[in-house]
C-alpha positions as CSV (number, residue, x, y, z in Angstrom):
1,X,-15.8,24.3,-1.0
2,X,-15.9,23.5,2.7
3,X,-13.7,20.3,2.7
4,X,-13.2,17.9,5.4
5,X,-10.3,15.4,5.0
6,X,-10.1,11.9,6.4
7,X,-6.9,9.8,6.3
8,X,-4.4,8.1,8.5
9,X,-1.1,6.6,7.1
10,X,1.7,8.1,5.0
11,X,-0.1,7.4,1.8
12,X,-2.7,10.1,2.7
13,X,-0.2,12.9,3.5
14,X,0.5,14.0,-0.1
15,X,-3.2,14.5,-0.8
16,X,-3.5,16.6,2.4
17,X,-0.5,18.6,1.3
18,X,-1.8,19.2,-2.2
19,X,-5.1,20.4,-0.9
20,X,-3.4,22.9,1.4
21,X,-1.0,24.1,-1.4
22,X,-3.9,24.4,-3.9
23,X,-5.8,26.7,-1.6
24,X,-8.3,23.9,-0.7
25,X,-7.4,23.8,3.0
26,X,-9.6,21.4,4.9
27,X,-11.7,22.9,7.8
28,X,-10.9,19.8,9.8
29,X,-9.0,16.4,9.5
30,X,-10.3,13.1,10.7
31,X,-7.7,10.4,11.5
32,X,-7.6,7.1,13.5
33,X,-7.0,7.4,17.2
34,X,-3.3,7.3,18.3
35,X,-1.9,3.8,18.6
36,X,0.7,2.3,20.9
37,X,4.0,1.9,19.1
38,X,7.7,1.2,19.8
39,X,9.2,-0.6,22.7
40,X,7.6,1.7,25.3
41,X,4.1,1.2,23.6
42,X,3.5,4.9,23.9
43,X,0.6,6.3,21.8
44,X,1.9,7.6,18.5
45,X,-0.1,10.0,16.3
46,X,-0.7,9.0,12.7
47,X,1.3,10.7,9.9
48,X,-1.8,12.6,8.9
49,X,-2.4,13.9,12.4
50,X,1.2,15.1,12.6
51,X,0.9,16.9,9.3
52,X,-2.5,18.4,10.2
53,X,-1.2,19.8,13.5
54,X,1.8,21.3,11.7
55,X,-0.6,23.1,9.4
56,X,-2.8,24.2,12.3
57,X,-5.8,22.3,11.1
58,X,-8.2,21.0,13.8
59,X,-7.9,17.1,14.2
60,X,-10.7,14.8,15.2
61,X,-10.1,11.1,16.2
62,X,-13.4,9.3,16.9
63,X,-13.0,5.5,17.4
64,X,-16.1,5.1,15.2
65,X,-18.3,7.2,12.9
66,X,-21.4,5.0,13.7
67,X,-22.4,6.9,16.8
68,X,-24.9,9.8,16.7
69,X,-22.4,12.1,18.6
70,X,-19.7,11.5,15.9
71,X,-22.1,12.1,13.1
72,X,-23.5,15.3,14.7
73,X,-19.9,16.5,15.1
74,X,-19.2,16.0,11.4
75,X,-22.5,17.6,10.4
76,X,-21.6,20.7,12.5
77,X,-18.7,21.3,10.2
78,X,-21.1,21.7,7.3
79,X,-18.9,20.0,4.8
80,X,-19.5,20.4,1.1
81,X,-17.2,17.4,0.4
82,X,-15.5,14.7,2.5
83,X,-12.2,13.6,0.9
84,X,-11.1,10.1,2.1
85,X,-7.6,8.6,1.6
86,X,-6.8,5.3,3.4
87,X,-8.8,6.5,6.5
88,X,-9.2,3.0,8.0
89,X,-12.7,3.4,9.4
90,X,-16.0,2.3,7.8
91,X,-18.2,5.2,6.8
92,X,-21.9,4.3,7.3
93,X,-24.6,5.7,5.0
94,X,-25.5,8.3,7.6
95,X,-22.0,9.8,7.2
96,X,-21.9,9.5,3.4
97,X,-25.1,11.5,3.3
98,X,-23.8,14.5,5.3
99,X,-21.6,16.3,2.8
100,X,-23.5,18.3,0.2
101,X,-21.4,16.8,-2.6
102,X,-20.9,13.4,-0.9
103,X,-17.7,11.7,-0.1
104,X,-14.8,10.9,-2.6
105,X,-12.0,8.4,-2.1
106,X,-8.5,8.3,-3.6
107,X,-7.9,4.5,-4.1
108,X,-4.5,3.0,-5.2
109,X,-5.7,0.8,-8.0
110,X,-7.5,0.9,-11.3
111,X,-10.9,0.0,-10.0
112,X,-12.7,-2.4,-10.2
113,X,-9.4,-4.3,-10.0
114,X,-8.0,-4.7,-6.5
115,X,-10.7,-3.4,-4.3
116,X,-9.7,-3.6,-0.6
117,X,-6.9,-3.1,1.8
118,X,-3.7,-4.0,-0.1
119,X,-4.1,-3.1,-3.8
120,X,-0.5,-2.2,-4.4
121,X,0.9,-5.4,-3.1
122,X,-1.7,-7.6,-4.8
123,X,-1.0,-6.0,-8.1
124,X,2.7,-6.8,-7.8
125,X,2.0,-10.4,-6.6
126,X,-0.3,-11.0,-9.6
127,X,2.3,-9.7,-12.1
128,X,0.2,-6.8,-13.3
129,X,1.8,-4.7,-16.0
130,X,0.0,-1.4,-14.9
131,X,-1.6,0.1,-11.9
132,X,-2.9,3.5,-11.0
133,X,-5.3,5.6,-8.9
134,X,-9.0,6.0,-9.0
135,X,-11.1,8.9,-7.6
136,X,-14.3,7.2,-6.6
137,X,-17.7,8.5,-5.3
138,X,-18.1,6.6,-2.1
139,X,-21.1,4.4,-1.2
140,X,-21.7,1.8,1.5
141,X,-19.9,-1.1,-0.3
142,X,-16.2,-1.8,-0.1
143,X,-14.7,0.2,-2.9
144,X,-17.8,-0.3,-5.1
145,X,-18.8,3.3,-5.8
146,X,-18.8,4.9,-9.2
147,X,-15.6,6.2,-10.7
148,X,-15.0,9.9,-11.3
149,X,-11.5,9.8,-12.7
150,X,-8.6,7.3,-13.2
151,X,-4.9,7.6,-14.1
152,X,-2.7,4.7,-15.1
153,X,1.1,4.1,-14.7
154,X,3.3,1.2,-15.7
155,X,4.8,-1.1,-13.1
156,X,8.5,-1.3,-13.6
157,X,10.4,-4.6,-13.5
158,X,12.2,-3.6,-10.3
159,X,9.4,-1.7,-8.6
160,X,8.8,-2.6,-5.0
161,X,5.6,-2.0,-3.0
162,X,7.4,1.0,-1.4
163,X,8.3,2.4,-4.7
164,X,4.7,2.2,-6.0
165,X,3.3,3.4,-2.7
166,X,5.2,6.7,-3.0
167,X,4.4,7.3,-6.7
168,X,0.7,6.5,-6.4
169,X,0.3,8.7,-3.3
170,X,1.6,11.7,-5.3
171,X,-0.4,10.7,-8.4
172,X,-3.6,10.4,-6.4
173,X,-3.0,13.8,-4.8
174,X,-2.4,15.5,-8.1
175,X,-5.5,13.8,-9.8
176,X,-7.8,14.8,-6.9
177,X,-6.8,18.5,-7.0
178,X,-7.1,18.5,-10.7
179,X,-10.7,17.2,-10.7
180,X,-12.0,19.2,-7.7
181,X,-13.3,22.1,-9.7
182,X,-15.3,19.6,-11.8
183,X,-16.6,17.8,-8.7
184,X,-17.7,21.2,-7.3
185,X,-19.4,22.2,-10.5
186,X,-21.0,18.8,-11.1
187,X,-19.3,18.4,-14.4
188,X,-18.2,14.7,-13.9
189,X,-20.3,11.8,-15.0
190,X,-19.9,9.0,-12.4
191,X,-19.0,5.7,-14.2
192,X,-20.4,2.6,-12.6
193,X,-17.9,-0.1,-11.9
194,X,-18.2,-3.5,-13.6
195,X,-18.6,-5.8,-10.6
196,X,-18.0,-8.9,-12.8
197,X,-14.4,-7.6,-13.4
198,X,-13.7,-6.9,-9.7
199,X,-10.9,-8.5,-7.8
200,X,-10.2,-8.2,-4.1
201,X,-6.9,-7.1,-2.4
202,X,-7.0,-8.9,1.0
203,X,-5.1,-7.3,3.9
204,X,-1.4,-8.6,4.0
205,X,-0.4,-11.0,6.7
206,X,3.0,-11.9,8.1
207,X,2.0,-15.5,7.4
208,X,2.5,-14.8,3.7
209,X,6.2,-13.8,4.2
210,X,7.9,-17.2,3.8
211,X,9.2,-18.1,0.3
212,X,8.0,-21.5,-1.0
213,X,10.9,-22.8,-3.1
214,X,8.5,-25.1,-4.9
215,X,7.1,-22.1,-6.7
216,X,8.6,-20.6,-9.9
217,X,11.4,-18.1,-9.5
218,X,9.4,-15.3,-11.3
219,X,6.6,-15.6,-8.7
220,X,9.0,-15.5,-5.8
221,X,10.7,-12.4,-7.2
222,X,7.3,-10.7,-7.3
223,X,6.7,-11.8,-3.7
224,X,10.0,-10.1,-2.7
225,X,9.1,-6.9,-4.4
226,X,5.5,-6.9,-3.1
227,X,6.6,-7.4,0.6
228,X,9.2,-4.7,0.6
229,X,9.0,-2.8,3.0
230,X,6.4,-5.0,4.9
231,X,6.2,-7.8,5.9
232,X,9.4,-8.6,4.0
233,X,9.8,-12.0,2.3
234,X,11.8,-14.6,4.3
235,X,13.4,-18.0,4.2
236,X,15.2,-20.2,6.7
237,X,18.8,-21.3,6.8
238,X,19.6,-24.0,9.4
239,X,16.5,-23.0,11.3
240,X,17.3,-19.3,11.4
241,X,15.1,-16.7,9.5
242,X,16.7,-14.8,6.7
243,X,14.8,-11.8,5.4
244,X,15.0,-11.1,1.6
245,X,14.8,-7.5,0.6
246,X,15.8,-7.8,-3.0
247,X,15.9,-10.7,-5.5
248,X,15.6,-11.3,-9.2
249,X,14.5,-14.3,-11.3
250,X,17.1,-15.8,-13.6
251,X,16.0,-17.8,-16.7
252,X,17.1,-21.3,-17.6
253,X,16.7,-24.8,-16.1
254,X,18.6,-26.2,-13.1
255,X,19.1,-29.7,-12.0
256,X,19.3,-28.7,-8.3
257,X,16.4,-29.4,-6.0
258,X,14.2,-26.4,-5.0
259,X,15.8,-24.5,-2.1
260,X,19.3,-25.6,-2.9
261,X,22.0,-23.0,-3.4
262,X,23.6,-23.4,-6.8
263,X,26.0,-20.4,-6.6
264,X,27.1,-17.7,-4.1
265,X,29.2,-14.7,-5.1
266,X,29.4,-11.0,-5.4
267,X,26.4,-10.7,-7.7
268,X,24.1,-12.7,-5.4
269,X,23.1,-16.0,-3.9
270,X,21.4,-18.2,-6.6
271,X,18.8,-20.6,-5.3
272,X,17.0,-23.3,-7.3
273,X,13.2,-23.1,-7.5
274,X,10.6,-25.3,-9.1
275,X,11.2,-23.3,-12.3
276,X,14.3,-21.2,-12.8
277,X,16.7,-19.7,-10.2
278,X,16.1,-16.9,-7.7
279,X,19.1,-14.7,-7.1
280,X,19.1,-13.2,-3.6
281,X,20.6,-9.7,-3.9
282,X,19.9,-8.1,-0.5
283,X,19.5,-10.1,2.7
284,X,19.2,-9.6,6.4
285,X,20.2,-12.0,9.2
286,X,18.5,-12.1,12.6
287,X,19.7,-9.1,14.6
288,X,21.5,-7.6,11.6
289,X,20.7,-5.0,9.0
290,X,20.0,-5.6,5.3
291,X,23.2,-6.2,3.4
292,X,24.2,-6.7,-0.3
293,X,24.9,-10.4,-0.9
294,X,28.7,-9.9,-1.1
295,X,28.8,-8.3,2.4
296,X,26.3,-10.8,3.7
297,X,28.5,-13.7,2.5
298,X,31.5,-12.2,4.4
299,X,29.9,-13.0,7.7
300,X,27.7,-15.9,6.6
301,X,29.6,-18.2,4.3
302,X,27.4,-20.1,1.9
303,X,28.3,-22.6,-0.7
304,X,26.6,-24.6,-3.5
305,X,24.7,-27.5,-2.0
306,X,23.6,-25.6,1.1
307,X,19.8,-25.6,1.5
308,X,17.2,-22.9,2.3
309,X,13.9,-24.0,3.7
């Protein structure tokens, strides 16, 4: 097969690697244009671009695939298949029609659950017991195309978004390479998604980071896990932001008001919620680095009765 690959972030790199390792080296790689980053705001290549250049694969970075020139450039590559993993640009129907075998997408959820931009984080926030990856035949809708293959994994009690991101990236890469011969031979029967069962994973926002102590501890613990490593859950102490990298919900009632610290020691800082207690295990003060609770308390003494906002 003449394969063209389209992807941008770290999540897409394992799939590109597996294609190369499996002898399915793409003839070209599409990725988003370099973006300003860091204090100097210098253009920074995407992780996929860096990996493609290391492998000596030609890289194309159109700002859009809606222009006739961009579509002609893709058509000139004569792709049999376009493999898309977290590319970040919309593919119009004219692009979907170019490859002989169409376009397939590696999506980090068990479709039709969690279509959209942040499926890993939304699954954690919702308290899903399982997640997985879906290989989907792409169409013009948002993650609405028929499914070619799915693989499921459990979500562990301590899994963060970062943990699941890494596992699902590898799982999706392995599943894609496994089913490529069947895609090439037309042996897979596309299974339509049940639109009535669809849920949508909206893009994450920093506005979602603050912890609301009026919510149950279990929900707040899921929020901490879902927002690690970004945007990182946060709270306020005397007007200053504290970032919460790790926490766990403790069972049992408490008479303290939501947001009130009920205990602070080596094991963590226990905070009352609307239902149960949230134990803060790893915290970060402004200008500091993430610290275990015991080390954090050495420089930031807290005691029962202090309040978080």
